[in-house]
C-alpha positions as CSV (number, residue, x, y, z in Angstrom):
1,M,39.2,-29.6,-5.4
2,P,39.9,-26.3,-7.3
3,P,43.1,-24.6,-6.1
4,A,41.2,-21.5,-4.9
5,I,38.8,-23.5,-2.8
6,A,41.6,-25.6,-1.4
7,Y,43.5,-22.5,-0.4
8,L,40.5,-21.0,1.4
9,A,39.8,-24.3,3.1
10,S,43.3,-24.5,4.5
11,R,43.4,-20.8,5.3
12,F,40.2,-20.8,7.3
13,A,40.2,-24.4,8.6
14,P,39.3,-24.5,12.3
15,A,42.0,-25.3,14.7
16,A,41.8,-28.5,16.7
17,A,39.3,-28.2,19.5
18,A,41.1,-26.9,22.6
19,P,39.9,-28.0,26.1
20,G,36.7,-26.1,26.9
21,H,35.9,-25.2,23.3
22,K,33.1,-27.7,23.2
23,T,31.6,-26.5,26.4
24,A,31.9,-22.8,25.3
25,A,30.3,-23.6,21.9
26,L,27.4,-25.4,23.6
27,I,26.9,-22.4,25.9
28,V,26.9,-20.0,23.0
29,V,24.4,-22.1,21.0
30,S,22.2,-22.5,24.0
31,V,22.2,-18.7,24.8
32,L,21.4,-17.9,21.2
33,N,18.5,-20.3,21.1
34,I,17.2,-18.9,24.4
35,A,17.4,-15.4,22.9
36,A,15.2,-16.7,20.0
37,L,12.7,-18.2,22.5
38,A,12.6,-14.9,24.3
39,I,11.8,-13.0,21.1
40,M,9.0,-15.6,20.4
41,A,7.6,-15.1,23.9
42,A,7.7,-11.3,23.6
43,T,6.2,-11.0,20.1
44,E,4.1,-14.0,19.2
45,V,0.5,-14.1,20.6
46,A,-1.4,-17.4,20.1
47,L,-0.2,-21.0,20.2
48,I,-0.4,-21.4,16.4
49,D,1.8,-18.3,16.0
50,K,4.4,-19.7,18.4
51,A,4.4,-23.0,16.5
52,A,5.0,-21.2,13.2
53,F,7.8,-19.2,14.8
54,L,9.5,-22.4,16.0
55,L,9.1,-24.2,12.7
56,F,10.5,-21.2,10.8
57,W,13.4,-20.9,13.3
58,G,14.2,-24.6,12.9
59,A,14.1,-24.3,9.1
60,L,16.3,-21.3,9.2
61,V,18.9,-22.8,11.6
62,F,19.1,-26.1,9.8
63,S,19.4,-24.4,6.4
64,W,22.4,-22.4,7.6
65,I,23.9,-25.5,9.1
66,A,23.6,-27.2,5.7
67,V,25.6,-24.4,4.2
68,L,28.1,-23.8,7.0
69,R,28.2,-27.2,8.8
70,R,28.8,-25.4,12.1
71,P,25.9,-24.9,14.5
72,A,27.3,-21.9,16.3
73,A,27.7,-19.8,13.2
74,A,24.4,-21.0,11.8
75,V,22.4,-20.1,15.0
76,L,24.1,-16.7,15.1
77,L,23.2,-16.0,11.5
78,A,19.6,-17.2,12.0
79,L,19.2,-15.0,15.2
80,T,20.6,-12.0,13.3
81,M,18.0,-12.5,10.6
82,I,15.2,-12.9,13.1
83,V,16.2,-9.7,15.0
84,T,16.5,-7.8,11.7
85,L,13.1,-9.0,10.6
86,V,11.4,-7.9,13.9
87,L,13.1,-4.5,13.8
88,L,12.1,-4.0,10.1
89,S,8.6,-5.1,10.8
90,Q,8.3,-2.7,13.8
91,F,9.7,0.1,11.6
92,K,7.3,-0.6,8.8
93,H,4.3,-0.7,11.1
94,D,5.4,2.6,12.7
95,K,5.4,4.2,9.3
96,L,2.7,2.3,7.3
97,L,0.6,0.5,10.0
98,M,1.6,-2.8,8.4
99,T,4.2,-5.4,9.3
100,V,6.7,-7.0,6.9
101,N,5.5,-9.9,4.9
102,F,7.3,-12.3,2.5
103,V,6.2,-10.3,-0.6
104,D,8.3,-7.4,0.6
105,V,11.3,-9.7,0.1
106,M,10.0,-11.1,-3.2
107,I,9.6,-7.6,-4.7
108,I,12.7,-5.6,-3.8
109,D,13.3,-2.9,-6.3
110,A,15.5,0.1,-6.7
111,D,12.7,2.5,-5.6
112,T,12.3,0.8,-2.3
113,S,16.0,1.0,-1.5
114,A,16.2,4.5,-2.7
115,F,13.2,5.5,-0.6
116,L,14.6,4.0,2.6
117,L,18.0,5.6,2.2
118,T,16.6,9.0,1.2
119,V,14.1,9.2,4.1
120,F,16.6,7.7,6.6
121,P,20.1,8.6,5.3
122,H,21.5,7.8,8.8
123,L,20.8,4.1,8.0
124,R,23.8,4.0,5.7
125,W,26.4,4.1,8.5
126,P,24.6,1.5,10.8
127,I,24.3,-0.8,7.9
128,A,27.9,-0.5,7.0
129,V,29.1,-0.8,10.6
130,G,26.8,-3.7,11.2
131,L,28.3,-5.6,8.2
132,L,31.9,-4.8,9.3
133,V,31.2,-6.1,12.8
134,A,29.1,-9.1,11.8
135,L,31.5,-10.5,9.2
136,P,34.5,-11.0,11.5
137,V,32.2,-12.3,14.3
138,L,30.7,-14.8,11.9
139,I,34.1,-15.9,10.7
140,L,35.4,-16.3,14.2
141,S,32.4,-18.4,15.3
142,W,32.8,-20.5,12.2
143,R,36.5,-21.0,12.8
144,L,36.3,-21.8,16.5
145,D,33.2,-24.0,16.5
146,P,34.4,-27.6,17.2
147,F,31.1,-29.2,16.2
148,R,30.3,-30.5,12.7
149,V,26.8,-31.5,11.4
150,R,26.4,-33.9,8.5
151,L,24.8,-32.3,5.4
152,R,22.2,-35.1,5.3
153,A,21.1,-34.5,8.9
154,A,20.9,-30.7,8.4
155,A,18.9,-31.1,5.1
156,F,16.5,-33.5,6.9
157,G,16.0,-31.1,9.7
158,S,15.4,-28.1,7.4
159,S,13.0,-30.1,5.2
160,A,11.0,-31.4,8.2
161,C,10.6,-27.9,9.6
162,A,9.7,-26.4,6.2
163,A,7.1,-29.2,5.6
164,G,5.6,-28.6,9.1
165,L,5.4,-24.9,8.4
166,T,3.8,-25.5,5.0
167,V,1.1,-27.8,6.5
168,L,0.4,-25.3,9.3
169,S,0.2,-22.3,7.0
170,L,-2.0,-23.9,4.4
171,S,-4.3,-25.6,7.0
172,A,-4.7,-22.5,9.1
173,P,-4.0,-19.4,6.9
174,A,-3.1,-16.2,8.7
175,E,-5.8,-13.6,8.7
176,F,-5.0,-11.0,6.0
177,F,-5.7,-8.0,8.2
178,D,-3.5,-9.3,11.0
179,Q,-0.7,-7.5,9.2
180,F,-2.2,-4.3,10.5
181,F,-1.4,-5.3,14.1
182,P,2.0,-4.9,15.8
183,H,2.7,-8.5,16.8
184,N,3.5,-12.0,15.4
185,Y,6.2,-10.5,13.2
186,V,8.1,-13.7,12.5
187,S,5.2,-16.1,12.2
188,K,3.3,-13.7,9.9
189,F,6.3,-13.4,7.7
190,A,6.9,-17.2,7.6
191,R,3.2,-18.0,6.9
192,S,2.9,-15.3,4.3
193,G,5.8,-16.9,2.5
194,V,4.1,-20.2,2.2
195,E,0.8,-18.6,1.2
196,A,2.5,-16.3,-1.3
197,V,4.4,-19.1,-3.0
198,A,1.3,-21.2,-3.2
199,E,-0.8,-18.3,-4.6
200,L,1.9,-17.4,-7.1
201,A,2.0,-21.1,-8.3
202,T,-1.7,-21.5,-8.6
203,R,-2.9,-18.1,-10.0
204,G,0.1,-15.8,-10.5
205,L,0.4,-12.3,-9.3
206,M,-3.1,-11.2,-10.4
207,E,-6.1,-13.4,-10.7
208,S,-7.9,-13.5,-14.0
209,D,-10.1,-16.0,-15.9
210,A,-8.2,-18.5,-18.2
211,V,-10.5,-17.4,-21.0
212,A,-13.3,-14.9,-21.3
213,A,-16.2,-14.5,-23.7
214,G,-15.9,-11.4,-25.8
215,R,-13.0,-9.2,-26.6
216,L,-11.8,-5.6,-26.4
217,N,-10.3,-3.9,-29.5
218,P,-8.1,-1.0,-28.4
219,A,-7.2,-0.4,-32.1
220,A,-10.8,0.5,-32.7
221,V,-10.5,3.6,-30.6
222,G,-11.0,6.5,-32.9
223,P,-10.3,10.2,-32.4
224,C,-11.9,11.7,-29.2
225,S,-14.7,14.1,-30.2
226,T,-16.2,16.2,-27.5
227,D,-18.8,18.9,-27.5
228,G,-16.5,21.9,-27.4
229,K,-13.4,22.2,-25.2
230,P,-13.7,19.7,-22.3
231,P,-13.2,21.0,-18.7
232,H,-10.0,20.9,-16.8
233,I,-10.3,18.0,-14.4
234,I,-9.0,18.0,-10.9
235,M,-9.1,14.7,-9.0
236,L,-8.5,15.4,-5.3
237,H,-7.1,12.7,-3.1
238,D,-8.5,13.8,0.4
239,E,-6.1,12.0,2.8
240,S,-7.8,9.8,5.4
241,S,-11.1,11.7,5.2
242,F,-14.6,10.4,5.8
243,D,-17.7,11.7,7.5
244,I,-16.8,10.7,11.1
245,T,-20.4,11.1,12.2
246,A,-20.9,7.6,10.8
247,A,-19.4,6.4,14.1
248,P,-21.6,6.7,17.2
249,G,-21.2,9.4,19.7
250,I,-18.8,11.6,17.8
251,K,-19.0,15.4,18.3
252,V,-18.3,17.7,15.4
253,P,-18.6,21.5,14.7
254,P,-21.8,22.9,13.2
255,G,-22.1,22.4,9.4
256,Y,-19.5,19.7,9.4
257,Q,-21.3,17.4,7.1
258,R,-21.8,19.9,4.3
259,Y,-18.3,19.4,3.1
260,F,-19.1,15.8,2.0
261,Q,-21.9,16.9,-0.3
262,S,-21.5,17.5,-4.0
263,F,-22.6,20.6,-5.9
264,D,-26.1,19.0,-6.3
265,G,-26.5,18.6,-2.5
266,K,-26.1,14.8,-2.6
267,A,-23.8,13.0,-0.2
268,R,-22.2,10.0,-2.0
269,K,-20.5,7.0,-0.4
270,F,-17.2,5.7,-1.7
271,V,-16.2,2.0,-1.1
272,V,-12.4,1.6,-1.0
273,E,-10.2,-1.5,-0.5
274,G,-7.9,-0.3,2.2
275,A,-8.5,0.3,5.9
276,G,-6.6,2.8,8.0
277,G,-3.5,3.4,6.0
278,P,-2.8,2.1,2.4
279,S,-3.5,5.2,0.3
280,W,-1.9,3.5,-2.7
281,F,-4.7,0.9,-2.8
282,T,-7.1,3.7,-3.7
283,E,-4.5,5.4,-5.9
284,Y,-4.4,2.2,-7.9
285,N,-8.3,2.0,-8.0
286,V,-8.9,5.6,-9.3
287,L,-6.0,5.7,-11.8
288,T,-6.5,2.2,-13.4
289,G,-10.2,1.6,-12.7
290,L,-9.2,-1.8,-11.3
291,S,-9.3,-3.7,-8.0
292,T,-6.3,-4.3,-5.7
293,R,-8.2,-7.4,-4.4
294,S,-7.3,-9.1,-7.7
295,F,-3.8,-9.3,-6.4
296,G,-4.6,-11.3,-3.3
297,R,-1.6,-11.6,-1.0
298,F,0.3,-9.3,-3.4
299,A,-2.1,-6.4,-2.9
300,D,0.3,-4.6,-0.5
301,S,2.7,-4.2,-3.4
302,V,0.1,-3.4,-6.0
303,T,1.7,-0.2,-7.3
304,R,5.2,-1.8,-7.6
305,V,3.7,-4.9,-9.3
306,A,1.6,-2.9,-11.7
307,A,4.3,-0.4,-12.7
308,G,5.1,-1.1,-16.4
309,R,2.5,-3.9,-16.6
310,V,-0.9,-2.1,-16.3
311,E,-1.2,0.4,-19.2
312,R,-4.9,1.1,-18.9
313,G,-6.6,3.8,-16.9
314,L,-8.0,7.3,-16.5
315,P,-4.8,9.3,-17.5
316,H,-4.3,7.2,-20.7
317,A,-8.0,7.7,-21.6
318,L,-7.8,11.5,-21.0
319,R,-4.5,11.8,-23.0
320,R,-6.4,10.3,-25.9
321,C,-8.7,13.2,-25.7
322,G,-5.9,15.8,-25.7
323,Y,-5.4,16.2,-21.9
324,K,-2.1,17.0,-20.4
325,T,-1.8,14.9,-17.2
326,F,-0.1,15.9,-13.9
327,S,0.3,14.4,-10.5
328,L,1.1,16.5,-7.4
329,Y,2.4,13.9,-5.0
330,P,3.1,15.0,-1.3
331,F,5.8,12.4,-0.6
332,L,8.9,11.0,-2.3
333,G,8.2,9.5,-5.7
334,A,10.1,6.3,-4.8
335,F,7.5,5.5,-2.0
336,V,5.8,2.2,-2.9
337,G,7.0,2.8,-6.5
338,A,4.5,5.7,-7.0
339,R,6.4,7.5,-9.7
340,A,7.0,4.3,-11.8
341,F,3.4,3.2,-11.4
342,Q,1.8,6.6,-12.2
343,T,3.9,7.3,-15.2
344,S,3.1,3.9,-16.7
345,A,-0.5,4.5,-15.9
346,G,-0.5,7.6,-18.1
347,I,0.8,10.5,-15.9
348,E,3.1,12.6,-18.1
349,H,4.3,15.0,-15.4
350,F,4.9,13.5,-11.9
351,L,5.8,16.1,-9.3
352,D,6.8,14.8,-5.9
353,M,7.5,16.7,-2.7
354,T,11.1,17.5,-3.8
355,D,9.9,18.9,-7.2
356,M,7.3,21.1,-5.4
357,G,9.7,22.2,-2.6
358,A,7.4,20.7,0.1
359,Q,8.5,19.8,3.6
360,A,7.6,16.6,5.4
361,L,4.1,17.8,6.0
362,E,2.4,20.8,4.5
363,P,-1.1,22.3,5.0
364,D,-3.4,21.5,2.2
365,G,-3.3,25.1,1.0
366,F,0.3,24.4,-0.1
367,Y,-0.9,21.9,-2.7
368,F,-3.9,23.9,-3.8
369,D,-1.7,26.9,-4.3
370,Y,0.8,24.9,-6.4
371,A,-2.1,23.5,-8.4
372,A,-3.4,27.0,-9.1
373,R,0.0,28.2,-10.2
374,L,0.4,25.1,-12.4
375,I,-3.0,25.8,-14.1
376,A,-2.0,29.4,-14.8
377,R,1.3,28.2,-16.4
378,E,0.0,25.2,-18.3
379,R,-3.5,26.2,-19.5
380,G,-3.8,26.9,-23.2
381,S,-5.3,25.0,-26.1
382,K,-5.2,21.7,-24.2
383,P,-7.3,20.8,-21.1
384,L,-5.5,19.7,-18.0
385,F,-5.9,16.8,-15.7
386,L,-4.4,17.3,-12.2
387,F,-4.2,14.5,-9.6
388,V,-3.8,16.5,-6.4
389,Y,-3.1,15.0,-3.0
390,T,-3.6,16.6,0.4
391,A,-1.5,15.7,3.4
392,A,-2.5,17.7,6.5
393,N,-4.8,14.9,7.7
394,H,-2.2,12.2,7.6
395,F,-1.6,10.3,10.8
396,P,-0.5,10.6,13.5
397,W,-3.0,12.8,15.3
398,N,-1.2,12.9,18.6
399,F,0.1,16.4,18.1
400,R,-1.3,19.8,17.0
401,F,-0.2,20.3,13.4
402,R,0.0,24.0,12.6
403,A,-2.1,25.2,15.5
404,D,-1.4,28.8,14.3
405,L,-3.7,28.2,11.4
406,T,-6.7,27.6,13.6
407,P,-6.3,30.1,16.5
408,D,-10.0,30.1,17.4
409,W,-10.4,26.3,17.4
410,R,-12.2,24.7,20.4
411,D,-12.1,20.9,20.7
412,P,-15.6,19.4,20.4
413,G,-15.0,17.0,23.3
414,N,-13.9,13.7,21.8
415,E,-10.7,11.8,22.7
416,P,-7.7,13.9,21.8
417,A,-6.7,12.1,18.5
418,I,-10.3,12.4,17.2
419,D,-10.5,16.1,18.1
420,E,-7.2,16.7,16.2
421,Y,-8.5,14.7,13.3
422,V,-11.6,16.8,13.1
423,R,-9.6,20.0,13.5
424,R,-7.4,19.1,10.5
425,Q,-10.5,18.3,8.5
426,T,-11.8,21.8,9.1
427,M,-8.4,23.1,7.9
428,T,-9.0,21.1,4.6
429,V,-12.5,22.5,4.3
430,R,-11.2,26.1,4.6
431,D,-8.3,25.6,2.2
432,Y,-10.5,23.8,-0.3
433,A,-13.1,26.6,-0.3
434,A,-10.3,29.1,-0.8
435,F,-9.0,27.1,-3.8
436,V,-12.4,26.9,-5.5
437,A,-12.8,30.7,-5.0
438,R,-9.4,31.2,-6.5
439,L,-10.3,29.2,-9.6
440,K,-13.5,31.3,-10.0
441,S,-11.7,34.6,-9.7
442,E,-8.4,33.9,-11.5
443,F,-9.8,31.8,-14.4
444,P,-13.2,33.2,-15.3
445,G,-13.0,31.9,-18.8
446,E,-12.0,28.3,-17.9
447,S,-14.3,25.5,-16.8
448,F,-13.4,22.9,-14.1
449,L,-14.7,19.6,-13.0
450,I,-13.5,18.7,-9.5
451,V,-13.9,15.2,-8.1
452,R,-12.7,14.6,-4.6
453,Y,-12.7,11.4,-2.5
454,G,-11.5,10.1,0.8
455,D,-8.9,7.4,0.2
456,H,-9.7,5.5,3.4
457,Q,-10.9,5.9,6.9
458,P,-8.3,7.1,9.5
459,E,-6.2,4.6,11.3
460,F,-8.5,4.7,14.4
461,G,-11.6,4.2,12.2
462,Y,-11.9,0.5,12.8
463,R,-12.0,1.2,16.6
464,I,-14.8,3.8,16.6
465,V,-17.2,2.3,14.0
466,E,-18.3,-0.3,16.5
467,P,-16.5,0.6,19.7
468,A,-17.8,-2.3,21.7
469,L,-16.0,-5.0,19.6
470,D,-12.8,-6.6,20.6
471,E,-9.7,-6.7,18.3
472,A,-10.3,-10.3,17.1
473,T,-13.8,-9.5,16.0
474,I,-12.8,-6.4,14.3
475,A,-10.1,-8.4,12.4
476,R,-12.7,-10.8,11.2
477,R,-14.9,-7.9,10.0
478,L,-11.9,-6.5,8.1
479,E,-11.2,-9.9,6.6
480,A,-14.7,-10.1,5.4
481,F,-14.5,-6.5,3.9
482,D,-17.4,-5.3,6.0
483,P,-18.3,-2.0,4.1
484,R,-18.6,-0.1,7.4
485,Y,-14.8,-0.2,7.7
486,F,-14.2,0.6,4.0
487,T,-16.6,3.4,3.2
488,S,-15.5,7.0,2.8
489,Y,-17.0,9.7,0.5
490,Y,-16.8,11.1,-3.0
491,A,-18.1,14.4,-4.1
492,I,-18.4,16.3,-7.4
493,D,-17.9,20.1,-7.7
494,T,-17.8,22.4,-10.7
495,V,-16.6,25.8,-11.7
496,N,-18.1,27.4,-14.8
497,F,-19.3,24.0,-15.9
498,R,-22.3,21.7,-15.8
499,P,-21.7,17.9,-15.7
500,K,-22.7,16.2,-19.0
501,D,-23.8,12.9,-17.5
502,L,-24.1,11.9,-13.8
503,S,-25.8,8.6,-14.4
504,S,-22.7,6.7,-13.2
505,A,-22.4,8.8,-10.0
506,L,-24.3,6.3,-7.9
507,E,-25.1,7.0,-4.2
508,T,-22.7,4.2,-3.3
509,L,-19.8,3.5,-5.7
510,D,-16.7,1.2,-5.7
511,A,-13.5,3.2,-6.1
512,A,-12.6,1.3,-9.3
513,Y,-15.5,3.1,-11.1
514,L,-14.4,6.7,-10.4
515,P,-12.7,7.0,-13.8
516,I,-16.0,6.3,-15.5
517,V,-17.8,8.9,-13.3
518,I,-15.2,11.5,-14.2
519,Q,-15.2,10.8,-18.0
520,D,-19.1,10.8,-18.1
521,A,-19.3,14.0,-16.1
522,A,-16.7,15.7,-18.3
523,G,-18.3,14.6,-21.5
524,V,-15.3,12.5,-22.6
525,P,-16.4,9.5,-24.7
526,L,-15.4,6.1,-23.2
527,D,-12.9,3.9,-24.9
528,P,-13.9,0.2,-25.5
529,A,-12.4,-0.9,-22.2
530,F,-14.2,1.7,-20.1
531,A,-17.4,1.2,-22.1
532,E,-17.3,-2.5,-21.2
533,Q,-16.6,-1.8,-17.6
534,K,-19.6,0.6,-17.5
535,K,-21.8,-2.4,-18.4
536,I,-20.4,-4.1,-15.3
537,L,-21.1,-1.0,-13.2
538,K,-24.8,-1.1,-14.3
539,R,-25.1,-4.9,-13.9
540,C,-23.5,-4.8,-10.4
541,H,-25.1,-1.6,-9.2
542,G,-21.9,0.1,-8.3
543,F,-19.9,-2.9,-7.0
544,F,-16.9,-4.2,-8.8
545,Y,-14.8,-6.9,-7.1
546,Q,-17.6,-7.8,-4.7
547,C,-20.0,-8.5,-7.6
548,A,-20.5,-12.2,-8.2
549,Q,-17.7,-13.0,-5.7
550,G,-15.0,-11.6,-7.9
551,A,-16.2,-13.2,-11.2
552,E,-16.8,-9.9,-13.0
553,A,-13.3,-8.6,-12.0
554,K,-11.6,-11.8,-13.1
555,R,-13.4,-11.8,-16.4
556,F,-12.5,-8.1,-17.0
557,N,-8.9,-8.7,-16.1
558,R,-8.7,-11.4,-18.8
559,L,-10.2,-9.1,-21.4
560,L,-7.6,-6.5,-20.6
561,I,-4.8,-9.1,-20.8
562,D,-6.0,-10.3,-24.2
563,A,-6.2,-6.7,-25.4
564,G,-2.6,-6.1,-24.4
565,L,-3.5,-3.5,-21.8
566,I,-2.2,-5.7,-18.9
567,K,1.2,-7.4,-19.6
568,G,3.2,-9.9,-17.6
569,L,0.5,-10.7,-15.1
């Protein structure tokens, strides 16, 4: 035995078991196991979820016993991990409407840690105090525990529980959209671990064909020739917005639906890939022109996975044509790796809430005003691309946000959250109209193409689309990607400009095709990758991942990989 190990072994070796130590240790282990069962009873719903919890608990305890050889310390560590997991999952659901899954542990980056400690700086002290308290308690329990478990027995127990969890998870996979419900925290995490590892082993982080007919040649892209100076392009991310009259029985103010119409009077539908919360899904769609569904179980982390790996998309294509690219992001750039993802997707100037001097939540007029000032400062010989986010309509809707801005407002008569949602939408309508008027008055010699879209339906959308359905049925509809739960809107507006080509602007369009609509409308020639994707758009009538059960998307991913536009996936 090495001298250092021998010293530690002698230094921390447990004392001989005093009378009563064994009884006390049994009581401690029993109480800790009962606490785990109480957590299971309080948080796990169905029998299969409870079974997954117990198998995960057993695997965790036996694994720590194999390391420590002392059951009291092992159970204490396992319970600490379970409690931490439940608290983190509740915290994540409170902020993002999703619970923690195994991929969150697989992909821990500096941005995630920086985001948590920036938004919640008070976490630093609890974390430090928790570690200072936990360490001596763990050492004490390890030292005083009179019981010893053989490594072979602990390894067998851990392996048996892990095998049982694997069989259960693969034979009865968790429903993907169960992550949006605040329950089953431990079982969902455990089952997602088995499923994620299996998926990573069989298809990697992103699905693609092994080989694909044809090829793309990025080197063949020549200079970008346009008919005169192309317009400035503003892509407007309209937070949580859709035409709520799609749900039955909703009351809205007069003229409500006009906002969702384009300059040509048409109301166009936008099919997104997230329901009720994940704005970054649609952010990935509209910047890269690709599908988050290609990432399967890793879709929740799509922007973090894609950062530095996906180097194809709308900003890159526009920069080839001389555009300067900007993103006005209403939150911290470390959130879900937004800054790293967008800059690798071609955004040259990423401005987050700190850069813009924004508070936690600002009226949409704040971002429109910043965009107007940015245009005044940056316009010149080069056209501009601005990716502008709004934030006023972000959840929750259980309080009056800036009631002073709508002094004459009268609730239409829906439930309170829906009335607040509609009120905030009317604030967006007013602020957007003022922004367009400002572009016309302050920049009479400039042309603008504005394409706006709703990134997803609001959090309560799945409950009002078909209000008679129970939660389990809704979950199955979400799992099947029923378009009623994933449809928002997109609209095209212009200032001193007439769109060159609107043939791609179909009445119903998957979010991944928006970059093609923008380039066609602006008169920007498509590079080989987007030209190939436009063929898919025509073949599939506006659908992308849903076309041919994902076959078109997998083939296209392979073409991009072979062309070096997607790396490491």
